[in-house]
C-alpha positions as CSV (number, residue, x, y, z in Angstrom):
1,M,91.9,83.5,69.5
2,R,90.3,80.3,70.6
3,R,92.7,80.3,73.6
4,I,91.6,83.9,74.5
5,R,87.9,82.9,74.2
6,D,88.4,79.8,76.4
7,L,90.3,81.9,78.9
8,L,87.6,84.5,79.1
9,Q,85.0,81.8,79.7
10,H,86.9,80.1,82.5
11,P,85.0,80.7,85.7
12,L,88.0,81.6,87.8
13,V,89.4,84.3,85.4
14,W,87.3,87.2,86.4
15,P,87.5,86.6,90.2
16,A,91.3,86.3,89.9
17,L,91.5,89.4,87.7
18,T,89.3,91.4,90.2
19,L,91.6,90.4,93.1
20,V,94.7,91.4,91.1
21,L,93.2,94.8,90.2
22,L,92.3,95.4,93.8
23,C,95.8,94.6,94.9
24,A,97.2,96.8,92.1
25,L,95.0,99.7,93.3
26,D,96.3,99.2,96.8
27,L,99.9,99.0,95.5
28,V,99.4,102.4,93.7
29,R,98.1,103.9,96.8
30,N,100.7,102.3,99.0
31,P,104.0,101.2,97.3
32,H,104.7,99.0,100.4
33,F,101.4,97.2,100.2
34,L,103.0,93.8,99.4
35,A,105.8,94.3,101.9
36,I,106.0,91.6,104.6
37,T,108.1,92.2,107.7
38,T,109.2,89.9,110.5
39,L,108.9,90.9,114.2
40,D,109.6,88.5,117.0
41,G,109.4,85.6,114.5
42,H,105.9,86.7,113.3
43,L,105.0,87.9,109.8
44,F,103.3,91.2,109.5
45,G,102.0,93.2,106.5
46,A,98.9,94.0,104.6
47,P,98.8,90.5,102.8
48,I,99.1,88.7,106.1
49,D,96.4,90.9,107.6
50,I,94.0,90.3,104.7
51,L,94.6,86.5,104.9
52,N,94.1,86.6,108.7
53,R,90.9,88.5,108.6
54,A,89.5,86.5,105.6
55,A,90.0,83.2,107.4
56,P,86.6,83.2,109.2
57,L,84.8,84.2,106.0
58,V,86.6,81.4,104.1
59,L,85.4,78.8,106.6
60,V,81.8,80.0,106.5
61,S,81.9,80.2,102.7
62,L,83.1,76.6,102.4
63,G,80.0,75.3,104.1
64,M,77.8,77.7,102.2
65,T,79.3,76.5,98.9
66,L,78.1,72.9,99.5
67,V,74.7,74.0,100.7
68,I,74.1,76.2,97.7
69,A,75.4,73.4,95.4
70,T,72.4,71.3,96.6
71,R,70.0,74.2,95.7
72,G,69.8,75.3,99.3
73,I,70.8,78.3,101.3
74,D,71.9,78.8,104.9
75,I,71.3,82.3,106.3
76,S,71.8,81.2,109.9
77,V,75.6,81.0,109.8
78,G,76.1,84.4,111.4
79,A,73.9,83.4,114.3
80,V,75.8,80.1,114.6
81,V,79.1,82.1,114.8
82,A,77.7,84.1,117.7
83,I,76.4,81.0,119.5
84,A,79.7,79.2,119.2
85,G,81.7,82.2,120.5
86,A,79.2,82.7,123.3
87,T,79.3,79.0,124.3
88,A,83.1,78.9,124.5
89,A,83.3,82.2,126.4
90,S,80.6,81.1,128.9
91,L,82.7,78.0,129.8
92,L,86.0,79.9,130.0
93,V,84.7,82.6,132.3
94,D,84.5,80.1,135.2
95,N,87.6,78.1,134.3
96,P,90.0,79.5,131.8
97,A,92.0,76.2,131.8
98,Q,89.2,74.1,130.2
99,V,90.1,75.2,126.7
100,G,89.6,71.8,125.2
101,S,86.1,71.6,126.6
102,A,85.3,75.1,125.3
103,L,86.4,74.2,121.8
104,L,84.5,71.0,121.7
105,A,81.4,72.7,123.1
106,A,81.6,75.4,120.5
107,L,82.0,72.9,117.7
108,G,79.2,70.8,119.2
109,V,76.6,73.6,119.2
110,G,77.6,74.4,115.6
111,L,77.1,70.8,114.6
112,L,73.7,70.8,116.5
113,A,72.6,73.9,114.7
114,G,73.6,72.3,111.3
115,V,71.7,69.1,112.3
116,W,68.6,71.2,113.1
117,N,68.7,72.9,109.7
118,G,69.4,69.6,108.0
119,L,66.4,67.9,109.6
120,L,64.1,70.7,108.6
121,V,65.3,70.9,105.1
122,A,66.1,67.3,104.2
123,F,63.5,65.3,106.2
124,V,60.7,67.8,107.1
125,G,60.8,69.3,103.6
126,M,60.8,72.9,104.7
127,Q,62.2,75.5,102.3
128,P,65.9,76.2,103.1
129,I,65.5,79.9,103.4
130,I,62.6,79.5,105.9
131,A,64.3,76.7,107.9
132,T,67.5,78.7,108.3
133,L,65.7,81.9,108.9
134,I,64.2,80.3,112.0
135,L,67.6,79.6,113.4
136,M,69.0,83.0,112.2
137,V,66.4,84.7,114.4
138,A,66.3,82.3,117.3
139,G,70.1,81.7,117.3
140,R,70.9,85.3,117.7
141,G,68.5,85.3,120.7
142,V,70.2,82.2,122.1
143,A,73.6,83.9,121.8
144,Q,72.3,87.0,123.7
145,L,70.9,84.8,126.4
146,L,74.3,83.0,126.8
147,T,76.1,86.3,127.1
148,G,73.4,88.1,129.1
149,G,73.3,90.8,126.4
150,Q,76.9,91.7,127.4
151,I,80.3,91.4,125.9
152,I,82.1,88.5,127.7
153,P,85.9,88.9,127.8
154,I,88.1,85.9,127.2
155,D,91.4,85.6,129.1
156,A,92.3,81.9,128.4
157,P,95.8,81.9,126.7
158,G,95.2,78.6,125.0
159,Y,91.9,79.7,123.4
160,L,93.3,83.1,122.4
161,A,96.1,81.3,120.5
162,V,93.7,79.7,118.1
163,G,92.7,82.9,116.5
164,G,95.4,85.3,117.6
165,G,98.5,83.0,117.8
166,Y,101.1,82.2,115.2
167,L,102.6,79.0,113.9
168,A,105.8,79.2,111.8
169,G,105.4,83.0,111.7
170,V,101.9,82.7,110.1
171,P,98.6,83.4,112.0
172,C,97.0,80.2,113.2
173,S,93.7,81.2,111.7
174,V,95.3,81.1,108.3
175,W,96.6,77.6,108.9
176,L,93.2,76.4,110.1
177,A,91.5,77.9,107.1
178,L,94.1,76.2,104.8
179,V,93.5,72.8,106.4
180,A,89.8,73.2,106.1
181,I,90.2,74.1,102.4
182,L,92.4,71.1,101.6
183,A,90.2,68.7,103.6
184,T,87.1,69.9,101.9
185,A,88.7,69.8,98.4
186,L,90.0,66.2,99.0
187,L,86.5,65.1,100.2
188,M,84.8,66.7,97.1
189,N,87.4,65.6,94.5
190,R,88.7,62.3,95.8
191,T,85.4,60.7,96.8
192,A,82.0,60.4,95.1
193,L,80.4,62.9,97.5
194,G,81.3,65.8,95.2
195,L,79.6,64.1,92.3
196,F,76.5,63.3,94.4
197,I,76.2,66.9,95.5
198,R,76.4,68.1,91.9
199,A,73.8,65.5,90.9
200,I,71.4,66.6,93.6
201,G,71.8,70.2,92.6
202,I,71.2,69.5,88.9
203,N,68.2,67.2,89.4
204,P,67.1,66.2,92.9
205,V,64.2,64.2,91.7
206,A,66.3,62.0,89.4
207,T,68.8,61.3,92.1
208,R,66.1,60.0,94.3
209,L,64.7,57.8,91.5
210,V,68.1,56.2,90.9
211,G,68.4,55.3,94.6
212,L,70.8,57.9,95.8
213,R,70.1,58.9,99.4
214,S,69.8,62.6,98.6
215,A,68.1,63.5,101.9
216,A,71.1,62.1,103.9
217,I,73.5,64.1,101.7
218,V,71.6,67.3,102.0
219,F,71.4,66.7,105.8
220,S,75.2,66.3,105.9
221,V,76.0,69.5,104.0
222,Y,73.9,71.5,106.4
223,A,75.7,69.8,109.3
224,F,79.0,70.6,107.7
225,S,77.9,74.3,107.3
226,G,77.1,74.4,111.0
227,V,80.6,73.1,111.9
228,T,82.4,75.5,109.6
229,A,80.4,78.4,111.1
230,A,81.3,77.3,114.6
231,L,85.0,77.2,113.6
232,A,84.6,80.8,112.3
233,G,83.0,81.7,115.6
234,I,86.0,80.3,117.5
235,L,88.4,82.3,115.4
236,I,86.5,85.5,115.7
237,S,86.0,85.3,119.4
238,S,89.6,84.3,119.9
239,N,90.9,87.1,117.7
240,V,88.9,89.9,119.4
241,R,89.3,88.3,122.9
242,S,85.6,88.4,123.6
243,A,82.2,87.0,122.7
244,D,79.5,89.4,121.6
245,G,76.1,87.8,121.1
246,N,74.7,91.0,119.5
247,N,77.3,91.7,116.8
248,A,79.5,88.6,116.3
249,G,78.9,87.3,112.8
250,L,76.4,90.0,112.0
251,L,75.7,90.0,108.2
252,L,78.4,87.4,107.8
253,E,75.9,85.2,105.9
254,L,75.6,87.8,103.2
255,D,79.3,88.1,102.7
256,A,79.5,84.3,102.5
257,I,76.8,84.2,99.8
258,L,78.6,86.9,97.9
259,A,81.9,85.1,98.2
260,V,80.3,81.9,96.9
261,T,78.6,83.6,93.9
262,L,81.7,85.7,93.1
263,G,83.6,82.4,92.8
264,G,81.3,81.1,90.1
265,T,79.1,78.8,92.1
266,S,75.6,78.7,90.7
267,L,72.7,79.6,93.0
268,L,70.6,77.2,90.9
269,G,72.7,74.3,92.2
270,G,74.8,71.7,90.6
271,R,77.9,73.7,89.9
272,F,80.4,74.8,92.5
273,S,84.0,75.8,92.9
274,L,85.9,75.7,96.1
275,A,88.8,77.6,94.6
276,G,86.4,80.2,93.4
277,T,84.9,80.5,96.8
278,V,88.3,81.2,98.4
279,L,89.0,83.8,95.7
280,G,85.6,85.4,96.4
281,A,86.3,85.6,100.2
282,L,89.7,87.2,99.5
283,I,88.1,89.7,97.1
284,I,85.6,90.8,99.8
285,Q,88.3,91.1,102.4
286,T,90.7,92.9,100.1
287,L,87.9,95.2,99.0
288,T,87.1,96.1,102.6
289,Y,90.8,96.8,103.1
290,T,90.9,98.9,100.0
291,T,87.9,101.0,100.9
292,Y,89.5,101.9,104.2
293,T,92.9,102.7,102.8
294,I,91.7,105.0,99.9
295,G,89.6,107.0,102.3
296,V,86.1,105.9,101.5
297,P,83.7,107.2,104.2
298,P,82.4,104.3,106.4
299,E,78.8,105.1,105.4
300,A,79.7,104.5,101.7
301,T,81.7,101.3,102.2
302,L,78.7,99.0,101.7
303,V,77.7,100.9,98.5
304,V,81.2,100.5,97.1
305,K,81.3,96.8,98.0
306,A,77.9,96.2,96.4
307,T,79.0,98.0,93.2
308,V,82.1,95.9,92.8
309,V,80.2,92.7,93.5
310,L,77.5,93.7,90.9
311,A,80.2,94.5,88.3
312,V,82.0,91.2,88.8
313,S,78.7,89.2,88.8
314,V,77.6,90.8,85.6
315,I,80.9,90.1,83.9
316,Q,80.7,86.5,85.0
317,S,77.4,85.9,83.2
318,A,77.4,83.9,80.1
319,T,76.0,86.8,78.0
320,A,78.7,89.2,79.2
321,R,81.5,86.7,78.6
322,A,80.2,86.1,75.0
323,V,80.2,89.9,74.4
324,L,83.7,90.3,75.8
325,A,84.9,87.4,73.7
326,R,83.5,88.9,70.5
327,F,85.0,92.3,71.4
328,A,88.4,90.7,71.9
329,R,88.2,88.9,68.6
330,R,87.4,92.2,66.8
331,M,90.2,94.0,68.5
332,L,92.7,91.3,67.5
333,R,91.4,91.1,63.9
334,G,91.1,94.8,63.4
335,P,94.8,95.7,62.7
336,L,95.1,92.8,60.2
337,V,91.8,93.2,58.4
338,K,92.0,97.0,57.9
339,P,95.3,97.1,55.8
340,L,94.0,94.3,53.5
341,T,90.8,96.2,52.9
342,E,92.7,99.4,52.1
343,V,95.0,97.5,49.6
344,S,92.1,96.0,47.8
345,R,90.6,99.4,47.3
């Protein structure tokens, strides 16, 4: 029973169980849900589609995880996605061959946006939600100025291959997200940076008193968040073959925050889980797929998503886990205790 209690208290159990239940529901609805076929050397199927469409959210959520771990928040990532896509598209309109320059420019504006947020939060001392709200509003305007309020088509084959191409049969966006996950995990687990970020989230005052350069670390995580958002903007604009300053990345920051919290990262800082964040992003994308396949009206999709997120978040709370653990112990003890009671009578 101790094993069951420990299992129920593990932060990744409920996100993983939620993802499994969603896949089971899809499998009941469509027996071929897990089927993967090959066409022209490319893998196709619902799982591949979910992974492909979840890749931008995974990238944004990785940066959001580290920001939240330092007691911050970044609600400007959706606008950064739009700016990055608009920047690349603007360069490719005149010369579709300068794919490298377009990619570097998109990553550069993402880094610049993250640096701006980091300066305001780490060195100016502005509240994170206010600092990033400024860029959220202004950034969307910058994206619309770059696109002239229009949707800019992208015809550069090299750029389109980043988000719409395939490598070894798997979408390139999935490979890019996987590389980002592994690189971030190695950086957090194989260096002291992960420990420093946790320490800042737990007690930022104490970290400054012991001589840790907490401002520089906070600055770096916002810069990292800007770069991951720019990568997501490249994938999205490449996948849809266009840049839309009005709608690209719209409300993506909310999905990223949901993915991070679903994965067990504390909004109070200090505790984060990259694996949980990836699970959270997959839950959100699978849930979106499920709502479409079971026939949920589009106007009710957000309500269903909010309900599932609320249920998973409540179950993940310490109080709910304790109640479930007690219920499990009673269920396991019941069949053994009852016969002994009856015999004693």
